TIMI-645589 format. One line per 8 residues: for each residue x, z, y of C-alpha. Coordinates in steps of 0.1 Angstrom, whole numbers, plus 5000, padded with zeros to 4 digits. Each point is the difference from the previous one (the first is absolute). Last residue first. Layout:
% residues N
X Z Y ~ ...
This chain:
% residues 726
2230 6248 2355 ~ 4997 4999 5037 ~ 4965 4998 5014 ~ 4995 4972 5026 ~ 4984 5008 5033 ~ 5027 4989 5025 ~ 5009 4968 4980 ~ 4964 4991 4994
4992 4999 5037 ~ 4963 5008 5002 ~ 4966 4983 4998 ~ 4995 5005 4963 ~ 5027 5015 4978 ~ 5020 4980 4976 ~ 5003 5003 4962 ~ 5023 4985 4974
4996 4987 4964 ~ 5021 4986 4972 ~ 4981 4994 4968 ~ 5016 4996 4965 ~ 4998 4980 4968 ~ 4973 4995 4974 ~ 4997 5036 4988 ~ 5006 5011 5036
5030 5016 5017 ~ 4994 5015 5034 ~ 5020 4994 5032 ~ 4998 5019 5032 ~ 4995 4999 5038 ~ 4989 5024 5027 ~ 4996 4996 5038 ~ 5019 4967 4999
5025 4988 5025 ~ 5033 5016 4989 ~ 4994 5001 4962 ~ 4987 4965 5000 ~ 5031 4988 5020 ~ 5023 5017 4975 ~ 4979 4985 4972 ~ 5009 4965 5012
5037 5007 5007 ~ 5014 4993 4965 ~ 5010 4964 5006 ~ 5030 4979 5011 ~ 5025 5028 4995 ~ 5033 4999 5020 ~ 4990 5028 5024 ~ 4991 5023 4971
4963 5007 4992 ~ 4989 5037 4999 ~ 4977 5004 4971 ~ 4962 5005 4994 ~ 4990 4992 4964 ~ 4977 4973 4988 ~ 4981 5008 4967 ~ 5007 4978 4970
4967 4991 4982 ~ 4999 4963 5013 ~ 4965 4985 4997 ~ 4992 5002 5038 ~ 4979 5020 5024 ~ 5000 5003 5038 ~ 4979 5027 5016 ~ 4993 5005 5037
4982 5030 5014 ~ 4987 5003 5035 ~ 4991 5036 5007 ~ 4966 5018 5004 ~ 4987 4972 4979 ~ 5009 4964 5001 ~ 5014 4987 4967 ~ 5023 4969 4998
5008 4984 4966 ~ 5027 4975 4989 ~ 5004 4990 4964 ~ 5029 4980 4986 ~ 4993 4972 4975 ~ 5022 5001 4969 ~ 5038 4996 4995 ~ 5011 5026 5025
5036 5006 5010 ~ 5005 4984 5034 ~ 4963 4999 5007 ~ 4998 5038 5000 ~ 5030 5005 5024 ~ 4985 4974 5024 ~ 4966 5016 4998 ~ 5015 5034 5011
5020 4986 5029 ~ 4973 4977 5013 ~ 4974 5027 4998 ~ 5022 5024 5020 ~ 5007 4975 5028 ~ 4964 4987 5002 ~ 4986 5035 5000 ~ 5023 5012 5028
4993 4970 5022 ~ 4962 5000 4994 ~ 4994 5038 5005 ~ 4987 4997 5036 ~ 4976 4972 4988 ~ 4979 5026 4981 ~ 4966 4986 5009 ~ 4988 4998 4963
4997 4962 5001 ~ 5033 4996 5019 ~ 5017 5022 4974 ~ 4987 4979 4971 ~ 5012 4968 5017 ~ 5035 5014 5005 ~ 5002 5012 4963 ~ 4991 4965 4988
5026 4983 5023 ~ 5028 5024 4989 ~ 4991 4995 4963 ~ 5003 4962 5006 ~ 5035 5004 5014 ~ 5010 5022 4971 ~ 4985 4975 4974 ~ 5020 4969 5012
5028 5005 4975 ~ 4976 5003 4971 ~ 4987 5028 4978 ~ 4963 4990 5003 ~ 4979 5023 5021 ~ 4967 5017 4990 ~ 4981 5015 5029 ~ 4980 5031 5009
4986 5013 5033 ~ 4979 5032 5000 ~ 4982 5017 5028 ~ 4969 4977 4998 ~ 4997 5009 4964 ~ 4993 5037 5010 ~ 5024 5026 4986 ~ 4986 5028 4980
4986 5033 5013 ~ 4997 5016 4965 ~ 5000 5039 5003 ~ 5021 5015 4972 ~ 4994 5036 4987 ~ 5025 5018 4977 ~ 4991 5033 4984 ~ 5022 5021 4977
4984 5032 4986 ~ 5017 5024 4977 ~ 4978 5016 4973 ~ 4975 5028 4994 ~ 4987 5002 5035 ~ 4962 4996 4995 ~ 4990 5036 4996 ~ 4996 5008 5037
4984 4966 5007 ~ 5016 4967 5009 ~ 4979 4978 5021 ~ 5020 5009 5031 ~ 5029 4979 4987 ~ 4979 4968 5006 ~ 4992 5012 5035 ~ 5036 5005 5008
5009 4965 4988 ~ 4972 4985 5021 ~ 5012 5019 5031 ~ 5034 4984 4996 ~ 4985 4965 4995 ~ 4975 5001 5029 ~ 4966 4989 4987 ~ 4992 4963 4999
4981 4986 5030 ~ 4973 4973 4997 ~ 4976 5018 4975 ~ 4999 5033 5019 ~ 5026 5028 5004 ~ 4980 5027 4981 ~ 4989 4976 4973 ~ 5036 4996 4988
5002 5037 4991 ~ 4970 4997 4978 ~ 5014 4970 4982 ~ 5033 5017 4995 ~ 4984 5032 4986 ~ 4977 4980 4977 ~ 5031 4982 4985 ~ 5018 5032 4996
4971 5017 4983 ~ 4998 4970 4976 ~ 5037 5003 4993 ~ 4996 5037 4993 ~ 4972 4994 4975 ~ 5022 4974 4984 ~ 5030 5024 4997 ~ 4981 5029 4984
4988 5030 5019 ~ 5005 5038 5002 ~ 5034 5002 4983 ~ 5013 4974 5024 ~ 5001 4962 5006 ~ 4994 4980 5032 ~ 5028 5009 5023 ~ 5025 5011 4973
4995 4966 4984 ~ 5024 4983 5024 ~ 4989 4979 5030 ~ 4998 4965 5015 ~ 4974 4993 5027 ~ 4997 4965 5014 ~ 4983 4997 5034 ~ 4982 4969 5012
5003 4988 5036 ~ 5012 4965 4991 ~ 4988 4989 4965 ~ 5023 5006 4970 ~ 4987 4976 4973 ~ 5011 5007 4965 ~ 5028 4988 4976 ~ 5002 5017 4966
5032 5010 4981 ~ 5003 5007 4963 ~ 5025 5022 4982 ~ 5011 4994 4964 ~ 5008 5028 4976 ~ 5031 5006 4977 ~ 5010 5032 5017 ~ 4980 5032 5006
5023 5011 5029 ~ 4978 4988 5028 ~ 4964 5007 4993 ~ 4978 4973 4983 ~ 4979 4975 5019 ~ 4970 5008 5022 ~ 4989 4964 5008 ~ 4990 5002 5036
4963 5000 5011 ~ 5002 5014 5036 ~ 4978 5030 5008 ~ 4981 4988 5030 ~ 4990 5020 5032 ~ 4976 4982 5023 ~ 5003 5011 5036 ~ 4997 4966 5018
5038 4997 5003 ~ 5005 5003 4962 ~ 5015 5030 4983 ~ 5020 4990 4970 ~ 5005 5027 4973 ~ 5030 4998 4976 ~ 4997 5004 4962 ~ 5014 5032 4984
5034 4992 4983 ~ 5007 4989 4965 ~ 5025 4973 5010 ~ 4982 4979 5026 ~ 5009 4966 5016 ~ 4986 4990 5034 ~ 5003 4968 5021 ~ 4986 5001 5035
4987 4971 5021 ~ 4996 4994 5038 ~ 5022 4969 4996 ~ 5020 5009 5031 ~ 4999 5038 4995 ~ 5012 4997 4964 ~ 4996 5034 4983 ~ 5019 5008 4968
4986 5028 4977 ~ 5017 5022 4974 ~ 4981 5028 4982 ~ 5019 5025 4979 ~ 4995 5024 4971 ~ 5029 5019 4985 ~ 5014 5010 4967 ~ 5035 5011 4991
4997 5012 4964 ~ 5024 4976 4983 ~ 5027 5004 5027 ~ 5015 4985 5031 ~ 5005 4966 4983 ~ 4963 4999 4992 ~ 4991 5007 5037 ~ 5023 4971 5010
4982 4976 4977 ~ 4966 5010 5013 ~ 5013 4995 5036 ~ 5011 4965 4990 ~ 4965 4991 4988 ~ 4984 5016 5030 ~ 5021 4978 5023 ~ 4992 4970 4980
4963 5006 5003 ~ 5004 5004 5038 ~ 5018 4966 5004 ~ 5037 5003 5007 ~ 5013 4997 5036 ~ 5035 5012 4991 ~ 4997 5027 5026 ~ 4969 5013 4982
5021 5005 4969 ~ 5025 5021 5019 ~ 4972 5021 5016 ~ 4983 5005 4967 ~ 5033 5012 4984 ~ 5005 5025 5028 ~ 4964 5013 4994 ~ 5006 5002 4963
5032 5020 5005 ~ 4984 5023 5025 ~ 4970 5006 4978 ~ 5023 5009 4971 ~ 5017 5026 5022 ~ 4966 5014 5011 ~ 4988 5003 4964 ~ 5033 5017 4991
4995 5025 5029 ~ 4967 5009 4985 ~ 4964 4990 5006 ~ 4992 4979 4970 ~ 4991 4964 4992 ~ 5014 4975 5025 ~ 4974 4986 5025 ~ 5003 4968 5020
4989 4983 5032 ~ 5015 4967 5013 ~ 4990 4977 5028 ~ 5022 4969 5004 ~ 5000 4983 5034 ~ 4999 4963 5010 ~ 5015 4987 5033 ~ 5014 4970 4981
5027 5020 4983 ~ 4990 5035 4989 ~ 4996 5033 5018 ~ 4998 5030 4975 ~ 4973 5027 5003 ~ 5004 5030 4977 ~ 4980 5027 4982 ~ 5011 5028 4976
4986 5026 4976 ~ 5025 5016 4975 ~ 5000 5035 5013 ~ 5018 5025 5022 ~ 4984 5026 5022 ~ 4995 5025 4972 ~ 4994 5034 5017 ~ 4979 4985 5027
4977 4983 4975 ~ 4991 4966 4987 ~ 5020 4983 5027 ~ 4981 4980 5027 ~ 5012 4966 5012 ~ 4983 4979 5027 ~ 5004 4964 5012 ~ 4991 4976 5028
5007 4963 5004 ~ 4991 4972 5023 ~ 5001 4963 4989 ~ 5006 4966 5017 ~ 5038 5002 5005 ~ 5017 5029 4983 ~ 5004 5034 5016 ~ 5020 5019 4975
4990 5035 4988 ~ 5021 5030 5009 ~ 5019 5025 4978 ~ 4990 4981 4969 ~ 4998 5023 4970 ~ 5030 5010 4977 ~ 5019 5015 5029 ~ 4972 5024 5009
4994 5010 4964 ~ 5037 5007 4994 ~ 5003 5019 5033 ~ 4970 5021 4992 ~ 5013 5008 4965 ~ 5034 5008 5013 ~ 4985 5023 5026 ~ 4978 5017 4974
5031 5005 4978 ~ 5020 5014 5029 ~ 4971 5024 5009 ~ 4997 5011 4964 ~ 5038 5007 4998 ~ 4998 5019 5033 ~ 4970 5020 4988 ~ 5018 5008 4967
5030 5014 5019 ~ 4977 5019 5023 ~ 4982 5015 4970 ~ 5033 5011 4985 ~ 5010 5016 5033 ~ 4967 5017 5005 ~ 5000 5015 4964 ~ 5036 5012 5004
4995 5014 5035 ~ 4968 5019 4990 ~ 5017 5014 4969 ~ 5031 5010 5019 ~ 4979 5017 5027 ~ 4982 5020 4973 ~ 5033 5010 4985 ~ 5013 5011 5034
4968 5020 5004 ~ 5012 5022 4971 ~ 5028 5013 5021 ~ 4976 5011 5027 ~ 4988 4984 5032 ~ 4994 5023 5030 ~ 4967 5018 5006 ~ 4986 4986 5032
5005 5014 5035 ~ 5032 4979 5004 ~ 4981 4968 4992 ~ 5007 4982 4968 ~ 5019 4967 4995 ~ 5004 4974 4973 ~ 5026 4973 5006 ~ 4999 4969 4978
5029 4976 4993 ~ 5006 4964 4992 ~ 5008 4973 4974 ~ 5026 5018 4979 ~ 5010 4977 4972 ~ 4991 4983 4967 ~ 4965 5012 4989 ~ 4991 5015 5033
5015 5031 5016 ~ 4983 5016 5030 ~ 5022 5028 5013 ~ 4983 5033 5008 ~ 5009 5020 5031 ~ 4980 5032 5001 ~ 4993 5020 5032 ~ 4987 5036 5003
5027 5015 4978 ~ 5023 5007 5029 ~ 4994 4981 5033 ~ 4969 4984 5013 ~ 5009 4965 5014 ~ 5021 4991 5031 ~ 5008 4967 5016 ~ 5031 5000 5022
5020 4975 4979 ~ 4979 4977 4979 ~ 4976 5006 4971 ~ 5022 4988 4972 ~ 5034 5010 5013 ~ 4985 5033 5013 ~ 4985 5006 4965 ~ 5032 4992 4981
5023 5025 5018 ~ 4981 5032 4991 ~ 4986 4982 4969 ~ 5033 5001 4981 ~ 5007 5037 5005 ~ 4964 5011 4991 ~ 4980 5015 5028 ~ 4977 4970 5003
4990 5003 4963 ~ 5010 4974 4975 ~ 4983 4974 4978 ~ 5020 4985 4972 ~ 5013 4964 5002 ~ 5036 5011 5003 ~ 5009 4966 5014 ~ 4974 5005 5028
5016 5034 5009 ~ 5035 4984 5000 ~ 4989 4971 5022 ~ 4984 5024 5024 ~ 5032 5020 5003 ~ 5022 4970 5006 ~ 5021 4980 4975 ~ 4985 4967 5011
4981 5005 5032 ~ 4963 4996 4996 ~ 4985 4979 5028 ~ 4968 5016 5013 ~ 4974 4979 5015 ~ 4970 5011 5021 ~ 4963 5001 5001 ~ 4987 5022 5027
4971 5024 4994 ~ 5013 5028 4979 ~ 5033 5009 5017 ~ 4989 4986 5033 ~ 4978 5030 5006 ~ 5027 5026 4993 ~ 4989 5022 4972 ~ 4982 5034 5001
4974 4994 4973 ~ 4966 5004 5015 ~ 4989 5032 5017 ~ 4967 5016 4991 ~ 4973 4995 5026 ~ 4976 5024 5017 ~ 4964 5008 4990 ~ 5009 5033 4984
4995 4986 4965 ~ 5027 4974 5005 ~ 4997 4965 5015 ~ 5023 4973 4987 ~ 5033 4986 5014 ~ 5010 4970 4979 ~ 5015 5002 4966 ~ 5027 4974 4995
5006 4965 4986 ~ 5028 4976 5003 ~ 5006 4964 4988 ~ 5028 4975 4995 ~ 5029 5015 5018 ~ 5027 4974 4992 ~ 5031 5006 4979 ~ 5030 4978 5002
5027 4997 4972 ~ 5027 4977 5013 ~ 5003 4964 4988 ~ 4988 4983 4969 ~ 4974 5014 4976 ~ 5004 4990 4964 ~ 4971 4982 4984 ~ 4987 5015 4968
4964 5005 5011 ~ 4994 4996 5037 ~ 5021 5019 5026 ~ 4981 5015 5030 ~ 5013 4987 5033 ~ 5002 5025 5015 ~ 5001 5029 4977 ~ 4971 5024 5003
4995 5032 5020 ~ 4969 5022 4996 ~ 4995 5030 5024 ~ 4976 5027 4990 ~ 4982 5027 5018 ~ 4982 5033 4993 ~ 5011 5001 4963 ~ 4985 5004 4966
4962 4998 5005 ~ 5000 4989 5037 ~ 5014 4973 4996 ~ 5014 4993 4965 ~ 4974 4977 4985 ~ 4993 4981 5032 ~ 5037 4993 5006 ~ 5007 4988 4965
4968 4979 4999 ~ 5010 4984 5033 ~ 5034 4990 4985 ~ 4983 4986 4970 ~ 4973 4981 5020 ~ 5026 4986 5024 ~ 5022 4986 4972 ~ 4972 4982 4981
4981 5011 4970 ~ 4991 5036 5007 ~ 4980 5021 4974 ~ 5033 5014 4986 ~ 5005 5021 5032 ~ 4966 5016 4996 ~ 5006 5007 4963 ~ 5035 5014 5009
4984 5024 5025 ~ 4973 5012 4976 ~ 5024 5007 4972 ~ 5026 5016 5023 ~ 4973 5023 5014 ~ 4987 5010 4966 ~ 5035 5007 4988 ~ 5009 5020 5031
4969 5021 4996 ~ 5006 5005 4963 ~ 5036 5011 5005 ~ 4989 5028 5023 ~ 5017 5004 5033 ~ 4978 4976 5020 ~ 4999 5025 5029 ~ 4971 5020 4984
5018 5034 5001 ~ 5003 4999 5038 ~ 5028 4996 5025 ~ 5000 5013 5035 ~ 5031 5021 4996 ~ 5022 4991 4970 ~ 4989 5017 4968 ~ 5023 5027 4986
5010 4993 4964 ~ 4980 5013 4970 ~ 5001 4965 4986 ~ 4964 4993 4989 ~ 4983 5027 5021 ~ 5018 4993 5032 ~ 5008 5032 5018 ~ 4982 5013 5030
5010 5037 4993 ~ 4977 5002 4970 ~ 4988 4966 4988 ~ 4986 4974 5023 ~ 4964 4989 4997 ~ 4983 4988 4969 ~ 4975 5029 5001 ~ 5006 5034 4985
4982 5011 4969 ~ 4971 4988 4979 ~ 4974 5002 5027 ~ 5017 5007 5032 ~ 5029 5017 5016 ~ 5025 4994 5028 ~ 4975 4979 5019 ~ 5009 4964 5005
5015 4984 5031 ~ 4997 4963 4994 ~ 5032 4980 4996 ~ 5001 4968 5021 ~ 5037 5001 5010 ~ 5010 4973 4975 ~ 4972 4977 4991 ~ 4982 5001 4966
5003 4967 4982 ~ 4978 4971 5010 ~ 5003 4972 4974 ~ 4982 5018 4973 ~ 4981 5030 5011 ~ 5020 5032 5007 ~ 5004 5025 4973 ~ 4987 5036 5005
5026 5027 4996 ~ 4994 5020 4968 ~ 4995 5037 5004 ~ 4962 4998 5002 ~ 4999 4982 4966 ~ 4968 4981 4997 ~ 4976 5009 4971 ~ 4997 4979 4969
4963 4994 4991 ~ 4974 5026 4994 ~ 4987 4996 5035 ~ 4992 4964 4994 ~ 5011 4963 4999 ~ 5035 5006 5015 ~ 5008 4979 5030 ~ 5023 4970 5000
5026 4999 5028 ~ 5030 4988 4979 ~ 4979 4977 4979 ~ 4983 4983 5030 ~ 5034 4997 5018 ~ 5013 4979 4970 ~ 5026 5015 4977 ~ 5035 4987 5004
5015 5034 5006 ~ 4985 5013 4968 ~ 4994 5037 5003 ~ 4965 4995 5010 ~ 4989 4986 4967 ~ 5019 5026 4979 ~ 4984 5027 5021 ~ 4965 4986 4996
5004 4995 4963 ~ 5010 5037 4995 ~ 5026 5003 4972 ~ 5029 5004 5024 ~ 4997 5036 5009 ~ 5026 5011 5025 ~ 4974 5013 5025 ~ 4991 5028 4977
5032 5017 5006 ~ 4991 5004 5037 ~ 5029 5005 5024 ~ 4995 4966 5015 ~ 5035 4984 5000 ~ 5015 5021 4972 ~ 4970 4994 4978 ~ 5001 4963 5006
5036 4997 4987 ~ 5020 4975 5021 ~ 5007 4968 4981 ~ 4966 4987 5008 ~ 4989 4976 4973 ~ 4973 5022 4985 ~ 4982 5005 5032 ~ 4976 5029 5007
4976 4993 5028 ~ 4970 5019 4988 ~ 4968 4983 5009 ~ 4988 4999 5036 ~ 4968 5020 5006 ~ 4964 4998 4987 ~ 4974 5016 5022 ~ 4984 5031 4984
4995 5019 5032 ~ 5017 4988 5033 ~ 4985 4965 4999 ~ 5013 4972 5022 ~ 5034 5017 5003 ~ 5015 4997 5034 ~ 5026 4974 5006 ~ 5037 5011 5005
5010 4983 5032 ~ 5030 4978 5007 ~ 4995 4992 5037 ~ 5019 4971 5016 ~ 5023 5005 5030 ~ 5032 4993 4983 ~ 5008 5038 4999 ~ 4969 5005 4978
4975 5023 5016 ~ 4994 5032 4982 ~ 4981 5002 4967 ~ 4972 5024 4999 ~ 5002 5025 4972 ~ 4973 5004 4973 ~ 4997 5037 4990 ~ 4966 5004 5017
4987 4969 4984 ~ 5007 5013 4965 ~ 5024 4978 4980 ~ 4984 4978 4973 ~ 5026 4973 5000 ~ 5022 4987 5028 ~ 4978 4971 5008 ~ 5016 4966 5002
5015 4985 5032 ~ 4986 4965 5007 ~ 5024 4973 5009 ~ 5001 4982 5034 ~ 5016 4966 5001 ~ 5024 4994 5029
């Protein structure tokens, strides 16, 4: 709880200054002594022009009703800052404090009930601000309840200042927990000794209509603990059952019941009101008691469309009970809290949608293609805007190749993320057609123009061939990639920059470069190398130096671990370097050794299947994989027979030995084979059924010149027991 200073009470002699007794909560509310008893400035006059109650009738001093004094007009404004309300006069000739006027409490901490100091009957200027004759309340002339004081938040200014401070504290919250905690911290102990906050479970979002029964869940509680008093003992805490404020529970609101009627009425009610007598036991549970009478307020929390919960404010029996005006305070607190909760729920839903959109737009996991290892990172520009237009992708291609893609759509909005998703889907479709990189960028450019005239993006598309140890790259206005060689040398690849996607009417150029085994290719977006503090080429040079320095740590013969390398690259970002989203894709080229590759061209003849079986058998004997001979011969014979039946050009057969044995059969027929259940009278149609039963994985991919049908078998194990069902 935040402590607030109590201002001086003006230039009252030290002998006439009373000593405030202990607050019933255990805290002391003392009237501080004057720093200088002679000539020290005091509080300015507290006249307020907007108070409906005449000042003269409240203070007994006709001079206190003057409104021309700047100090009085300043302090009479409920929205005035604490520094204005507590300002001291500049000299002895300035306005003098009114000894009859009760001293206002500082903003956010109104005077507490039961904390009235015992003043002498007389003093300078007349009697002190104590009770009137016969213990009557000065404002109303009615008898004061026992144990109450004149500073029990009875003045409109005190309540206005408290409501202003409390609502500002509630409004500072962004998410649901912050708003509920702000309500609790603002009201305990200033307004109540304990609070229970119930919220609908689940909370409705926006315009959606809740289905099912209305269920309230105890979301948060707060209370004043036992505190030491001036005698060295402890003041009792609020007398509630322990499980009432410590155990979260559910309350199902019965339709037509007392609690439903109170919630429908929206307005706060005292515990002794007819509706609350039955509503509180229904809300809290049977057998649980709360302070009776006007020491408990039940306030419904109503959002923009419907009631979303309830708040219960409680005071101890030894405290001054709530007054009728306190219902207005509770209503204000409940309204501000409910509207804040409504906005927090909407904000949480939008953040959830943004996170889900970004997560689904990016690859959930990276593939594990043959001959290359991959790692990636994605960092949003800020926690409050987690969506953007940056993306990366790795797409397996026929022939054990892999396409590496990284792109950046301009902007950081939901629109940018949606456009990014469309371009990424288009790139995946074009990659499945096995188009050259420059053709992929050309079609992406056409797609961006169809989406709109202002849809701009940069993209880099690369295809790595682990058998040929080559990489083909085409660029559309994107920062160039960096290649980290095995010896530790980092090289910025010279790739034609090209124009961004969406410009239209431009040509893209592809270059083919060596991709030696052990090298690492780093693709990234401009958020990694460009910021307000540095230009893009300075950032690229810093990235190159960082990669070279990291490679030196592992020596010339061992490349740095891929995941650690990505983390090290991101560590180069300084505090002011996060102006944009960052997408990072790292590829470690392992390649496939020529000794692990067997490749043949076969003419489409009747004898081709038998020749394919003999070639596959000899390759398996050379690799020491004789245990796979029967399965490979059977599957190769079925796939090659189907290719020869329809092909008009030579058929290709390739075997690759990596962690699995992979067989690829290519022909010039674009139609892809489909798995189907052959009938008993059919002469064919069982080849793919055998492939599906015996192979670990299999598939067919369309090429620009035909198609490739492939299957994989595990080493040294029964393929039938270890296959992966598709």
